[in-house]
N, CA, C and O atoms as a DFTB+ gen file, in Angstrom:
736 C
 N C O
     1  1    -109.329     -10.011     -51.147
     2  2    -108.618      -8.754     -51.020
     3  2    -107.654      -8.790     -49.834
     4  3    -106.593      -8.166     -49.859
     5  1    -108.038      -9.524     -48.805
     6  2    -107.190      -9.565     -47.612
     7  2    -105.810     -10.142     -47.917
     8  3    -104.831      -9.780     -47.264
     9  1    -105.721     -11.038     -48.905
    10  2    -104.430     -11.641     -49.217
    11  2    -103.463     -10.667     -49.880
    12  3    -102.265     -10.942     -49.944
    13  1    -103.954      -9.547     -50.369
    14  2    -103.067      -8.568     -51.008
    15  2    -102.060      -7.996     -50.013
    16  3    -100.884      -7.841     -50.342
    17  1    -102.509      -7.684     -48.814
    18  2    -101.618      -7.085     -47.818
    19  2    -100.400      -7.971     -47.558
    20  3     -99.294      -7.467     -47.364
    21  1    -100.603      -9.287     -47.554
    22  2     -99.493     -10.207     -47.313
    23  2     -98.490     -10.234     -48.459
    24  3     -97.359     -10.687     -48.284
    25  1     -98.901      -9.745     -49.643
    26  2     -98.023      -9.769     -50.818
    27  2     -97.185      -8.496     -50.964
    28  3     -96.249      -8.451     -51.762
    29  1     -97.526      -7.470     -50.195
    30  2     -96.781      -6.221     -50.305
    31  2     -95.479      -6.341     -49.537
    32  3     -95.474      -6.560     -48.326
    33  1     -94.382      -6.196     -50.253
    34  2     -93.078      -6.367     -49.624
    35  2     -92.054      -5.431     -50.231
    36  3     -92.385      -4.312     -50.624
    37  1     -90.814      -5.883     -50.310
    38  2     -89.725      -5.027     -50.800
    39  2     -89.953      -4.473     -52.211
    40  3     -89.543      -3.349     -52.503
    41  1     -90.594      -5.240     -53.081
    42  2     -90.830      -4.745     -54.440
    43  2     -91.846      -3.606     -54.441
    44  3     -91.724      -2.675     -55.237
    45  1     -92.840      -3.664     -53.568
    46  2     -93.798      -2.572     -53.425
    47  2     -93.077      -1.320     -52.931
    48  3     -93.303      -0.223     -53.443
    49  1     -92.216      -1.489     -51.944
    50  2     -91.441      -0.358     -51.401
    51  2     -90.552       0.228     -52.498
    52  3     -90.457       1.449     -52.624
    53  1     -89.905      -0.619     -53.286
    54  2     -89.039      -0.157     -54.385
    55  2     -89.873       0.605     -55.416
    56  3     -89.411       1.611     -55.954
    57  1     -91.089       0.144     -55.697
    58  2     -91.969       0.854     -56.629
    59  2     -92.313       2.240     -56.083
    60  3     -92.288       3.222     -56.825
    61  1     -92.628       2.322     -54.808
    62  2     -92.934       3.616     -54.177
    63  2     -91.725       4.548     -54.280
    64  3     -91.866       5.709     -54.663
    65  1     -90.557       4.046     -53.944
    66  2     -89.335       4.867     -54.013
    67  2     -89.073       5.352     -55.435
    68  3     -88.673       6.497     -55.646
    69  1     -89.300       4.472     -56.403
    70  2     -89.096       4.827     -57.812
    71  2     -90.061       5.916     -58.240
    72  3     -89.676       6.857     -58.933
    73  1     -91.314       5.792     -57.829
    74  2     -92.317       6.794     -58.176
    75  2     -92.040       8.128     -57.489
    76  3     -92.237       9.184     -58.090
    77  1     -91.591       8.093     -56.253
    78  2     -91.235       9.326     -55.545
    79  2     -90.074      10.053     -56.228
    80  3     -90.029      11.283     -56.243
    81  1     -89.150       9.296     -56.785
    82  2     -87.957       9.872     -57.406
    83  2     -88.192      10.302     -58.855
    84  3     -87.318      10.928     -59.455
    85  1     -89.331       9.987     -59.418
    86  2     -89.610      10.289     -60.819
    87  2     -89.520      11.797     -61.070
    88  3     -90.168      12.585     -60.381
    89  1     -88.726      12.187     -62.046
    90  2     -88.545      13.598     -62.401
    91  2     -89.443      14.027     -63.557
    92  3     -89.571      15.219     -63.838
    93  1     -90.056      13.068     -64.219
    94  2     -90.953      13.361     -65.331
    95  2     -92.379      13.016     -64.952
    96  3     -92.874      13.395     -63.891
    97  1     -93.021      12.293     -65.843
    98  2     -94.381      11.833     -65.588
    99  2     -94.385      10.336     -65.334
   100  3     -93.505       9.603     -65.786
   101  1     -95.388       9.908     -64.610
   102  2     -95.654       8.483     -64.484
   103  2     -96.639       8.155     -65.596
   104  3     -97.729       8.724     -65.661
   105  1     -96.253       7.250     -66.456
   106  2     -97.099       6.789     -67.546
   107  2     -97.631       5.423     -67.160
   108  3     -96.872       4.567     -66.706
   109  1     -98.918       5.209     -67.334
   110  2     -99.526       3.954     -66.912
   111  2    -100.177       3.301     -68.129
   112  3    -100.894       3.960     -68.882
   113  1     -99.929       2.010     -68.319
   114  2    -100.427       1.325     -69.510
   115  2    -100.938      -0.067     -69.177
   116  3    -100.438      -0.733     -68.270
   117  1    -101.934      -0.486     -69.922
   118  2    -102.467      -1.837     -69.836
   119  2    -103.423      -2.048     -71.001
   120  3    -103.947      -1.086     -71.563
   121  1    -103.648      -3.295     -71.358
   122  2    -104.582      -3.650     -72.432
   123  2    -105.691      -4.515     -71.864
   124  3    -105.531      -5.127     -70.808
   125  1    -106.818      -4.565     -72.564
   126  2    -107.947      -5.366     -72.091
   127  2    -108.468      -4.812     -70.781
   128  3    -108.602      -3.598     -70.626
   129  1    -108.762      -5.695     -69.835
   130  2    -109.251      -5.247     -68.537
   131  2    -108.189      -4.423     -67.814
   132  3    -108.520      -3.507     -67.062
   133  1    -106.929      -4.743     -68.035
   134  2    -105.846      -3.956     -67.430
   135  2    -105.839      -2.521     -67.949
   136  3    -105.330      -1.622     -67.281
   137  1    -106.401      -2.303     -69.135
   138  2    -106.544      -0.943     -69.678
   139  2    -107.394      -0.102     -68.727
   140  3    -107.021       1.015     -68.369
   141  1    -108.546      -0.653     -68.321
   142  2    -109.444       0.083     -67.415
   143  2    -108.771       0.340     -66.072
   144  3    -108.905       1.429     -65.513
   145  1    -108.056      -0.639     -65.554
   146  2    -107.353      -0.473     -64.280
   147  2    -106.254       0.578     -64.422
   148  3    -106.050       1.390     -63.520
   149  1    -105.544       0.562     -65.554
   150  2    -104.467       1.531     -65.788
   151  2    -105.007       2.956     -65.914
   152  3    -104.417       3.897     -65.381
   153  1    -106.131       3.113     -66.620
   154  2    -106.758       4.438     -66.723
   155  2    -107.090       4.981     -65.337
   156  3    -106.807       6.136     -65.018
   157  1    -107.690       4.126     -64.531
   158  2    -108.078       4.513     -63.174
   159  2    -106.850       4.869     -62.337
   160  3    -106.852       5.866     -61.616
   161  1    -105.807       4.050     -62.437
   162  2    -104.599       4.290     -61.655
   163  2    -103.944       5.616     -62.052
   164  3    -103.523       6.380     -61.184
   165  1    -103.855       5.893     -63.350
   166  2    -103.256       7.158     -63.789
   167  2    -104.041       8.340     -63.236
   168  3    -103.456       9.325     -62.786
   169  1    -105.357       8.239     -63.272
   170  2    -106.196       9.318     -62.749
   171  2    -105.983       9.499     -61.246
   172  3    -105.785      10.620     -60.776
   173  1    -106.023       8.407     -60.498
   174  2    -105.880       8.512     -59.046
   175  2    -104.496       8.993     -58.629
   176  3    -104.370       9.764     -57.678
   177  1    -103.459       8.546     -59.331
   178  2    -102.118       9.051     -59.018
   179  2    -102.079      10.567     -59.171
   180  3    -101.541      11.267     -58.314
   181  1    -102.647      11.074     -60.260
   182  2    -102.674      12.522     -60.470
   183  2    -103.480      13.228     -59.383
   184  3    -103.087      14.294     -58.910
   185  1    -104.608      12.634     -58.988
   186  2    -105.426      13.210     -57.913
   187  2    -104.668      13.255     -56.597
   188  3    -104.962      14.086     -55.737
   189  1    -103.698      12.370     -56.434
   190  2    -102.973      12.239     -55.169
   191  2    -101.584      12.866     -55.208
   192  3    -100.760      12.597     -54.334
   193  1    -101.313      13.707     -56.219
   194  2    -100.066      14.447     -56.225
   195  2     -98.910      13.837     -56.988
   196  3     -97.783      14.320     -56.880
   197  1     -99.159      12.781     -57.760
   198  2     -98.124      12.183     -58.593
   199  2     -98.533      12.388     -60.051
   200  3     -99.426      11.691     -60.532
   201  1     -97.907      13.323     -60.767
   202  2     -98.306      13.622     -62.140
   203  2     -98.263      12.360     -63.018
   204  3     -97.206      11.760     -63.214
   205  1     -99.424      11.979     -63.536
   206  2     -99.546      10.718     -64.260
   207  2    -100.455      10.860     -65.461
   208  3    -101.365      11.690     -65.487
   209  1    -100.187      10.034     -66.451
   210  2    -101.000       9.980     -67.656
   211  2    -101.131       8.532     -68.104
   212  3    -100.212       7.732     -67.930
   213  1    -102.270       8.204     -68.676
   214  2    -102.439       6.903     -69.309
   215  2    -101.820       6.974     -70.696
   216  3    -101.995       7.966     -71.403
   217  1    -101.105       5.940     -71.087
   218  2    -100.595       5.829     -72.452
   219  2    -101.108       4.509     -73.010
   220  3    -100.905       3.452     -72.413
   221  1    -101.768       4.578     -74.149
   222  2    -102.368       3.387     -74.751
   223  2    -101.279       2.547     -75.405
   224  3    -100.575       3.039     -76.288
   225  1    -101.124       1.298     -74.996
   226  2    -100.029       0.485     -75.527
   227  2    -100.129       0.244     -77.036
   228  3     -99.106       0.151     -77.715
   229  1    -101.346       0.143     -77.563
   230  2    -101.488      -0.032     -79.010
   231  2    -101.101       1.223     -79.761
   232  3    -100.376       1.158     -80.754
   233  1    -101.578       2.370     -79.294
   234  2    -101.244       3.643     -79.937
   235  2     -99.755       3.952     -79.816
   236  3     -99.191       4.648     -80.661
   237  1     -99.127       3.442     -78.778
   238  2     -97.697       3.690     -78.590
   239  2     -96.887       3.137     -79.762
   240  3     -95.797       3.629     -80.052
   241  1     -97.415       2.122     -80.429
   242  2     -96.726       1.541     -81.578
   243  2     -96.962       2.348     -82.849
   244  3     -96.421       2.038     -83.910
   245  1     -97.769       3.373     -82.721
   246  2     -98.095       4.205     -83.876
   247  2     -97.798       5.669     -83.590
   248  3     -98.472       6.555     -84.115
   249  1     -96.791       5.928     -82.758
   250  2     -96.306       7.282     -82.568
   251  2     -96.379       7.851     -81.170
   252  3     -95.541       8.679     -80.814
   253  1     -97.351       7.443     -80.354
   254  2     -97.464       8.089     -79.044
   255  2     -96.351       7.675     -78.079
   256  3     -96.206       8.277     -77.015
   257  1     -95.572       6.668     -78.430
   258  2     -94.417       6.331     -77.581
   259  2     -93.373       7.440     -77.633
   260  3     -92.444       7.450     -76.825
   261  1     -93.514       8.371     -78.570
   262  2     -92.624       9.525     -78.621
   263  2     -92.732      10.398     -77.383
   264  3     -91.865      11.237     -77.141
   265  1     -93.788      10.211     -76.594
   266  2     -93.962      10.976     -75.361
   267  2     -93.072      10.465     -74.231
   268  3     -92.869      11.174     -73.246
   269  1     -92.543       9.264     -74.353
   270  2     -91.757       8.650     -73.282
   271  2     -90.345       9.228     -73.273
   272  3     -89.673       9.276     -74.304
   273  1     -89.904       9.668     -72.087
   274  2     -88.544      10.207     -71.954
   275  2     -87.795       9.472     -70.849
   276  3     -88.366       8.665     -70.116
   277  1     -86.519       9.769     -70.750
   278  2     -85.689       9.149     -69.711
   279  2     -86.060       9.632     -68.313
   280  3     -85.617       9.046     -67.326
   281  1     -86.849      10.671     -68.211
   282  2     -87.262      11.199     -66.905
   283  2     -88.532      10.526     -66.385
   284  3     -88.948      10.769     -65.252
   285  1     -89.142       9.684     -67.212
   286  2     -90.441       9.094     -66.893
   287  2     -90.321       7.721     -66.247
   288  3     -89.284       7.061     -66.306
   289  1     -91.426       7.322     -65.627
   290  2     -91.589       5.963     -65.121
   291  2     -92.827       5.397     -65.799
   292  3     -93.881       6.033     -65.807
   293  1     -92.704       4.222     -66.358
   294  2     -93.837       3.516     -66.950
   295  2     -94.289       2.438     -65.988
   296  3     -93.504       1.572     -65.602
   297  1     -95.564       2.489     -65.598
   298  2     -96.170       1.370     -64.860
   299  2     -96.938       0.570     -65.892
   300  3     -97.891       1.071     -66.489
   301  1     -96.529      -0.671     -66.103
   302  2     -97.154      -1.543     -67.097
   303  2     -97.900      -2.661     -66.378
   304  3     -97.310      -3.417     -65.607
   305  1     -99.193      -2.758     -66.637
   306  2    -100.019      -3.790     -66.008
   307  2    -100.329      -4.892     -67.014
   308  3    -100.781      -4.622     -68.126
   309  1    -100.086      -6.113     -66.619
   310  2    -100.444      -7.274     -67.430
   311  2    -100.506      -8.486     -66.515
   312  3     -99.507      -8.869     -65.906
   313  1    -101.681      -9.082     -66.424
   314  2    -101.870     -10.217     -65.518
   315  2    -100.822     -11.299     -65.759
   316  3    -100.157     -11.739     -64.821
   317  1    -100.673     -11.725     -67.001
   318  2     -99.728     -12.795     -67.314
   319  2     -98.376     -12.316     -67.788
   320  3     -97.446     -13.113     -67.917
   321  1     -98.250     -11.015     -68.053
   322  2     -96.976     -10.457     -68.477
   323  2     -96.583     -10.763     -69.907
   324  3     -95.427     -10.574     -70.288
   325  1     -97.531     -11.234     -70.704
   326  2     -97.221     -11.603     -72.087
   327  2     -98.058     -10.830     -73.103
   328  3     -98.130     -11.226     -74.267
   329  1     -98.685      -9.747     -72.689
   330  2     -99.477      -8.945     -73.616
   331  2     -98.532      -8.211     -74.562
   332  3     -97.751      -7.360     -74.138
   333  1     -98.612      -8.548     -75.841
   334  2     -97.652      -8.044     -76.829
   335  2     -97.542      -6.527     -76.818
   336  3     -96.434      -5.994     -76.760
   337  1     -98.673      -5.815     -76.874
   338  2     -98.636      -4.353     -76.963
   339  2     -97.969      -3.735     -75.730
   340  3     -97.202      -2.779     -75.841
   341  1     -98.269      -4.288     -74.570
   342  2     -97.682      -3.775     -73.328
   343  2     -96.178      -4.030     -73.328
   344  3     -95.401      -3.165     -72.922
   345  1     -95.770      -5.198     -73.776
   346  2     -94.345      -5.528     -73.794
   347  2     -93.571      -4.696     -74.811
   348  3     -92.429      -4.313     -74.557
   349  1     -94.186      -4.412     -75.964
   350  2     -93.527      -3.538     -76.946
   351  2     -93.324      -2.151     -76.342
   352  3     -92.251      -1.563     -76.479
   353  1     -94.352      -1.628     -75.674
   354  2     -94.225      -0.315     -75.025
   355  2     -93.153      -0.345     -73.944
   356  3     -92.356       0.588     -73.842
   357  1     -93.120      -1.394     -73.141
   358  2     -92.102      -1.504     -72.086
   359  2     -90.698      -1.518     -72.702
   360  3     -89.784      -0.891     -72.167
   361  1     -90.523      -2.220     -73.813
   362  2     -89.213      -2.266     -74.478
   363  2     -88.827      -0.889     -75.018
   364  3     -87.669      -0.485     -74.916
   365  1     -89.789      -0.171     -75.590
   366  2     -89.527       1.181     -76.084
   367  2     -89.142       2.093     -74.918
   368  3     -88.187       2.865     -75.015
   369  1     -89.886       1.999     -73.825
   370  2     -89.591       2.837     -72.655
   371  2     -88.186       2.563     -72.138
   372  3     -87.449       3.499     -71.829
   373  1     -87.809       1.303     -72.042
   374  2     -86.457       0.947     -71.580
   375  2     -85.407       1.538     -72.515
   376  3     -84.411       2.104     -72.063
   377  1     -85.634       1.402     -73.820
   378  2     -84.673       1.916     -74.807
   379  2     -84.530       3.432     -74.685
   380  3     -83.450       3.970     -74.926
   381  1     -85.598       4.118     -74.317
   382  2     -85.569       5.575     -74.182
   383  2     -85.027       6.009     -72.820
   384  3     -84.893       7.207     -72.569
   385  1     -84.716       5.064     -71.941
   386  2     -84.124       5.381     -70.646
   387  2     -85.113       5.556     -69.510
   388  3     -84.721       5.932     -68.405
   389  1     -86.390       5.289     -69.759
   390  2     -87.393       5.369     -68.688
   391  2     -87.239       4.165     -67.762
   392  3     -86.668       3.143     -68.143
   393  1     -87.746       4.299     -66.565
   394  2     -87.797       3.192     -65.617
   395  2     -89.134       2.494     -65.794
   396  3     -90.168       3.145     -65.945
   397  1     -89.111       1.168     -65.775
   398  2     -90.333       0.392     -65.977
   399  2     -90.671      -0.375     -64.705
   400  3     -89.846      -1.106     -64.157
   401  1     -91.907      -0.190     -64.253
   402  2     -92.452      -0.954     -63.131
   403  2     -93.534      -1.869     -63.706
   404  3     -94.475      -1.394     -64.343
   405  1     -93.407      -3.154     -63.488
   406  2     -94.432      -4.113     -63.913
   407  2     -95.320      -4.453     -62.735
   408  3     -94.845      -4.617     -61.611
   409  1     -96.612      -4.556     -62.999
   410  2     -97.553      -5.136     -62.043
   411  2     -98.124      -6.353     -62.746
   412  3     -98.864      -6.221     -63.721
   413  1     -97.785      -7.532     -62.259
   414  2     -98.132      -8.779     -62.932
   415  2     -98.205      -9.926     -61.930
   416  3     -97.652      -9.852     -60.833
   417  1     -98.892     -10.976     -62.328
   418  2     -98.902     -12.195     -61.510
   419  2     -97.662     -13.044     -61.773
   420  3     -97.343     -13.938     -60.989
   421  1     -96.959     -12.765     -62.881
   422  2     -95.864     -13.645     -63.297
   423  2     -94.559     -12.860     -63.474
   424  3     -94.275     -12.351     -64.559
   425  1     -93.782     -12.770     -62.413
   426  2     -92.532     -12.008     -62.497
   427  2     -91.540     -12.592     -63.500
   428  3     -90.663     -11.876     -63.983
   429  1     -91.664     -13.870     -63.819
   430  2     -90.758     -14.507     -64.772
   431  2     -91.178     -14.274     -66.225
   432  3     -90.526     -14.775     -67.141
   433  1     -92.246     -13.529     -66.445
   434  2     -92.786     -13.267     -67.781
   435  2     -91.884     -12.324     -68.577
   436  3     -90.904     -11.786     -68.062
   437  1     -92.246     -12.144     -69.843
   438  2     -91.531     -11.185     -70.690
   439  2     -91.573      -9.800     -70.073
   440  3     -90.548      -9.121     -70.013
   441  1     -92.748      -9.365     -69.608
   442  2     -92.849      -8.051     -68.976
   443  2     -91.949      -7.967     -67.758
   444  3     -91.269      -6.961     -67.555
   445  1     -91.938      -9.008     -66.952
   446  2     -91.062      -9.021     -65.784
   447  2     -89.606      -8.837     -66.159
   448  3     -88.872      -8.109     -65.490
   449  1     -89.182      -9.503     -67.243
   450  2     -87.775      -9.403     -67.657
   451  2     -87.431      -8.041     -68.243
   452  3     -86.266      -7.643     -68.241
   453  1     -88.440      -7.316     -68.750
   454  2     -88.222      -5.986     -69.311
   455  2     -88.236      -4.886     -68.242
   456  3     -87.911      -3.736     -68.537
   457  1     -88.603      -5.225     -67.027
   458  2     -88.880      -4.222     -65.997
   459  2     -87.747      -4.064     -64.998
   460  3     -86.999      -4.999     -64.714
   461  1     -87.647      -2.843     -64.474
   462  2     -86.673      -2.543     -63.425
   463  2     -87.186      -2.975     -62.060
   464  3     -86.414      -3.377     -61.189
   465  1     -88.501      -2.884     -61.887
   466  2     -89.155      -3.262     -60.637
   467  2     -90.368      -4.109     -61.020
   468  3     -91.142      -3.735     -61.901
   469  1     -90.526      -5.239     -60.358
   470  2     -91.685      -6.095     -60.606
   471  2     -92.458      -6.239     -59.300
   472  3     -91.959      -6.782     -58.314
   473  1     -93.692      -5.737     -59.323
   474  2     -94.581      -5.902     -58.178
   475  2     -95.518      -7.048     -58.541
   476  3     -96.313      -6.955     -59.476
   477  1     -95.405      -8.112     -57.788
   478  2     -96.234      -9.280     -58.042
   479  2     -97.505      -9.171     -57.218
   480  3     -97.475      -9.027     -55.996
   481  1     -98.615      -9.244     -57.924
   482  2     -99.921      -9.237     -57.264
   483  2    -100.712     -10.392     -57.841
   484  3    -101.083     -10.381     -59.015
   485  1    -100.966     -11.382     -57.014
   486  2    -101.659     -12.574     -57.494
   487  2    -102.938     -12.770     -56.695
   488  3    -102.920     -13.057     -55.498
   489  1    -104.042     -12.605     -57.402
   490  2    -105.346     -12.830     -56.783
   491  2    -105.554     -14.329     -56.584
   492  3    -104.983     -15.135     -57.319
   493  1    -106.355     -14.704     -55.610
   494  2    -106.648     -16.129     -55.431
   495  2    -107.208     -16.724     -56.723
   496  3    -107.955     -16.051     -57.433
   497  1    -106.863     -17.967     -57.038
   498  2    -107.201     -18.540     -58.341
   499  2    -108.697     -18.644     -58.634
   500  3    -109.085     -18.701     -59.801
   501  1    -109.522     -18.670     -57.633
   502  2    -110.947     -18.877     -57.881
   503  2    -111.746     -17.595     -58.056
   504  3    -112.972     -17.656     -58.149
   505  1    -111.086     -16.419     -58.106
   506  2    -111.837     -15.167     -58.192
   507  2    -112.242     -14.796     -59.614
   508  3    -113.157     -13.993     -59.797
   509  1    -111.589     -15.357     -60.618
   510  2    -111.908     -15.044     -62.011
   511  2    -112.626     -16.225     -62.666
   512  3    -112.101     -17.339     -62.663
   513  1    -113.820     -15.999     -63.230
   514  2    -114.509     -17.088     -63.930
   515  2    -113.604     -17.706     -65.003
   516  3    -112.950     -16.995     -65.766
   517  1    -113.580     -19.008     -65.044
   518  2    -112.752     -19.796     -65.966
   519  2    -111.263     -19.556     -65.763
   520  3    -110.445     -20.048     -66.540
   521  1    -110.900     -18.801     -64.720
   522  2    -109.503     -18.441     -64.531
   523  2    -109.022     -17.469     -65.596
   524  3    -107.818     -17.272     -65.761
   525  1    -109.965     -16.855     -66.328
   526  2    -109.595     -16.007     -67.467
   527  2    -110.272     -14.641     -67.474
   528  3    -109.662     -13.658     -67.896
   529  1    -111.507     -14.561     -67.019
   530  2    -112.231     -13.292     -67.069
   531  2    -111.835     -12.492     -65.838
   532  3    -112.164     -12.864     -64.712
   533  1    -111.134     -11.401     -66.059
   534  2    -110.460     -10.669     -64.981
   535  2    -111.433      -9.840     -64.140
   536  3    -111.345      -8.613     -64.096
   537  1    -112.350     -10.523     -63.485
   538  2    -113.287      -9.815     -62.608
   539  2    -112.623      -9.534     -61.269
   540  3    -112.429      -8.371     -60.915
   541  1    -112.279     -10.545     -60.537
   542  2    -111.649     -10.368     -59.226
   543  2    -110.220      -9.874     -59.304
   544  3    -109.802      -9.049     -58.491
   545  1    -109.466     -10.369     -60.273
   546  2    -108.059      -9.951     -60.355
   547  2    -107.938      -8.476     -60.727
   548  3    -106.981      -7.818     -60.319
   549  1    -108.891      -7.948     -61.492
   550  2    -108.830      -6.514     -61.806
   551  2    -109.102      -5.686     -60.549
   552  3    -108.476      -4.647     -60.342
   553  1    -110.023      -6.140     -59.721
   554  2    -110.253      -5.448     -58.442
   555  2    -109.017      -5.522     -57.555
   556  3    -108.674      -4.563     -56.864
   557  1    -108.365      -6.654     -57.585
   558  2    -107.146      -6.872     -56.811
   559  2    -106.073      -5.872     -57.243
   560  3    -105.429      -5.249     -56.400
   561  1    -105.877      -5.718     -58.572
   562  2    -104.878      -4.779     -59.083
   563  2    -105.285      -3.333     -58.827
   564  3    -104.430      -2.479     -58.590
   565  1    -106.583      -3.055     -58.872
   566  2    -107.047      -1.710     -58.539
   567  2    -106.723      -1.388     -57.080
   568  3    -106.309      -0.274     -56.760
   569  1    -106.914      -2.363     -56.207
   570  2    -106.595      -2.158     -54.782
   571  2    -105.092      -1.943     -54.586
   572  3    -104.688      -1.126     -53.759
   573  1    -104.281      -2.657     -55.327
   574  2    -102.833      -2.451     -55.268
   575  2    -102.501      -1.019     -55.700
   576  3    -101.688      -0.347     -55.065
   577  1    -103.132      -0.560     -56.779
   578  2    -102.935       0.815     -57.225
   579  2    -103.375       1.821     -56.173
   580  3    -102.709       2.833     -55.955
   581  1    -104.505       1.537     -55.520
   582  2    -104.973       2.417     -54.443
   583  2    -103.937       2.496     -53.327
   584  3    -103.684       3.572     -52.783
   585  1    -103.346       1.371     -52.990
   586  2    -102.323       1.354     -51.942
   587  2    -101.135       2.223     -52.351
   588  3    -100.613       2.981     -51.534
   589  1    -100.706       2.116     -53.610
   590  2     -99.622       2.972     -54.095
   591  2     -99.987       4.445     -53.946
   592  3     -99.187       5.251     -53.471
   593  1    -101.210       4.784     -54.359
   594  2    -101.657       6.181     -54.302
   595  2    -101.656       6.719     -52.877
   596  3    -101.176       7.826     -52.633
   597  1    -102.183       5.957     -51.949
   598  2    -102.287       6.428     -50.564
   599  2    -100.901       6.575     -49.936
   600  3    -100.639       7.553     -49.235
   601  1    -100.019       5.617     -50.183
   602  2     -98.667       5.712     -49.632
   603  2     -97.951       6.933     -50.208
   604  3     -97.316       7.688     -49.472
   605  1     -98.053       7.126     -51.526
   606  2     -97.401       8.281     -52.153
   607  2     -97.980       9.595     -51.639
   608  3     -97.239      10.539     -51.366
   609  1     -99.291       9.654     -51.508
   610  2     -99.968      10.846     -50.988
   611  2     -99.398      11.216     -49.623
   612  3     -99.074      12.375     -49.365
   613  1     -99.283      10.230     -48.767
   614  2     -98.787      10.483     -47.411
   615  2     -97.307      10.876     -47.421
   616  3     -96.907      11.808     -46.723
   617  1     -96.505      10.173     -48.202
   618  2     -95.074      10.484     -48.241
   619  2     -94.802      11.852     -48.842
   620  3     -93.825      12.501     -48.467
   621  1     -95.631      12.301     -49.753
   622  2     -95.465      13.619     -50.369
   623  2     -96.018      14.737     -49.481
   624  3     -95.762      15.914     -49.735
   625  1     -96.768      14.375     -48.449
   626  2     -97.399      15.396     -47.625
   627  2     -98.518      16.109     -48.370
   628  3     -98.817      17.270     -48.089
   629  1     -99.123      15.427     -49.300
   630  2    -100.191      15.990     -50.134
   631  2    -101.421      16.226     -49.258
   632  3    -101.913      15.309     -48.601
   633  1    -101.905      17.459     -49.259
   634  2    -102.974      17.848     -48.344
   635  2    -104.337      17.879     -49.026
   636  3    -104.459      17.771     -50.246
   637  1    -105.323      18.028     -48.207
   638  2    -106.694      18.195     -48.700
   639  2    -106.785      19.463     -49.568
   640  3    -107.514      19.491     -50.559
   641  1    -106.048      20.493     -49.188
   642  2    -106.022      21.732     -49.959
   643  2    -105.368      21.502     -51.319
   644  3    -105.841      22.012     -52.334
   645  1    -104.283      20.733     -51.335
   646  2    -103.643      20.384     -52.614
   647  2    -104.634      19.654     -53.511
   648  3    -104.732      19.932     -54.706
   649  1    -105.362      18.720     -52.921
   650  2    -106.371      17.968     -53.673
   651  2    -107.426      18.911     -54.240
   652  3    -107.855      18.753     -55.383
   653  1    -107.838      19.884     -53.448
   654  2    -108.835      20.846     -53.904
   655  2    -108.383      21.631     -55.124
   656  3    -109.200      21.984     -55.974
   657  1    -107.086      21.907     -55.216
   658  2    -106.564      22.624     -56.379
   659  2    -106.621      21.783     -57.647
   660  3    -106.789      22.322     -58.742
   661  1    -106.482      20.478     -57.510
   662  2    -106.525      19.623     -58.698
   663  2    -107.922      19.094     -58.979
   664  3    -108.153      18.474     -60.018
   665  1    -108.838      19.327     -58.083
   666  2    -110.194      18.796     -58.243
   667  2    -111.227      19.880     -57.929
   668  3    -111.984      19.755     -56.966
   669  1    -111.261      20.953     -58.745
   670  2    -112.199      22.039     -58.450
   671  2    -113.629      21.773     -58.926
   672  3    -114.538      22.523     -58.570
   673  1    -113.845      20.732     -59.716
   674  2    -115.159      20.519     -60.311
   675  2    -116.016      19.516     -59.581
   676  3    -115.554      18.797     -58.695
   677  1    -117.280      19.484     -59.970
   678  2    -118.220      18.502     -59.453
   679  2    -118.562      18.720     -57.995
   680  3    -118.256      19.756     -57.404
   681  1    -119.208      17.710     -57.433
   682  2    -119.640      17.791     -56.037
   683  2    -118.454      17.909     -55.084
   684  3    -118.534      18.607     -54.073
   685  1    -117.353      17.227     -55.406
   686  2    -116.162      17.300     -54.550
   687  2    -115.604      18.721     -54.553
   688  3    -115.315      19.273     -53.491
   689  1    -115.452      19.312     -55.725
   690  2    -114.954      20.684     -55.814
   691  2    -115.866      21.670     -55.104
   692  3    -115.398      22.592     -54.434
   693  1    -117.164      21.472     -55.254
   694  2    -118.141      22.337     -54.594
   695  2    -118.015      22.223     -53.080
   696  3    -118.019      23.233     -52.376
   697  1    -117.904      20.994     -52.578
   698  2    -117.774      20.791     -51.131
   699  2    -116.510      21.450     -50.598
   700  3    -116.547      22.109     -49.559
   701  1    -115.397      21.280     -51.295
   702  2    -114.152      21.890     -50.841
   703  2    -114.214      23.409     -50.887
   704  3    -113.676      24.075     -50.003
   705  1    -114.861      23.963     -51.901
   706  2    -115.016      25.420     -51.997
   707  2    -115.878      25.944     -50.872
   708  3    -115.568      26.975     -50.274
   709  1    -116.954      25.246     -50.580
   710  2    -117.848      25.660     -49.485
   711  2    -117.127      25.637     -48.149
   712  3    -117.348      26.510     -47.309
   713  1    -116.264      24.646     -47.944
   714  2    -115.499      24.572     -46.710
   715  2    -114.554      25.767     -46.569
   716  3    -114.238      26.182     -45.455
   717  1    -114.110      26.310     -47.686
   718  2    -113.217      27.478     -47.666
   719  2    -114.006      28.777     -47.714
   720  3    -113.419      29.859     -47.737
   721  1    -115.345      28.679     -47.728
   722  2    -116.171      29.874     -47.765
   723  2    -116.283      30.496     -49.135
   724  3    -116.637      31.668     -49.262
   725  1    -115.981      29.717     -50.168
   726  2    -116.057      30.201     -51.542
   727  2    -117.327      29.656     -52.187
   728  3    -117.902      28.674     -51.717
   729  1    -117.747      30.285     -53.237
   730  2    -118.886      29.755     -54.005
   731  2    -118.415      29.435     -55.414
   732  3    -117.514      30.068     -55.965
   733  1    -119.063      28.434     -55.965
   734  2    -118.722      28.046     -57.357
   735  2    -119.966      27.873     -58.151
   736  3    -119.901      27.550     -59.337
């Protein structure tokens, strides 16, 4: 995980600037293990003040890509950048005028070539069994997403009170309500 910090550079900054400027929604997509990371990232972005939704790359080929507009930003996650469903969605998003941010280990990939911003995140080669099972690399990409969320949260001036408005349920919502002297 420590090697991730050394990889954050101008492309990470460009991704942050792009997300800050987004006038629509941030749509996040990935397949396989990247699907789980993308779901988590979309949720955390929304929790941190950046309106986001997960869009399933397979379903996008069967109508849900109609949700993509020129005001949106698509964050597409693919370790190798060659996942067909993700690339089809990225191409549709580009055609509709959306901005595409790729998170991939291979900026020269098809996904990289379809994207306006490519954030390269490469986990050390020995973290995934057989170099294929995305155990460590998925954690690496989740940490990259966390970094995006925290930077955006701070740049937006998103407060604990703002968070409380979007998270009124569960133990977190209860704790925030109690701090305000409310009961739930």
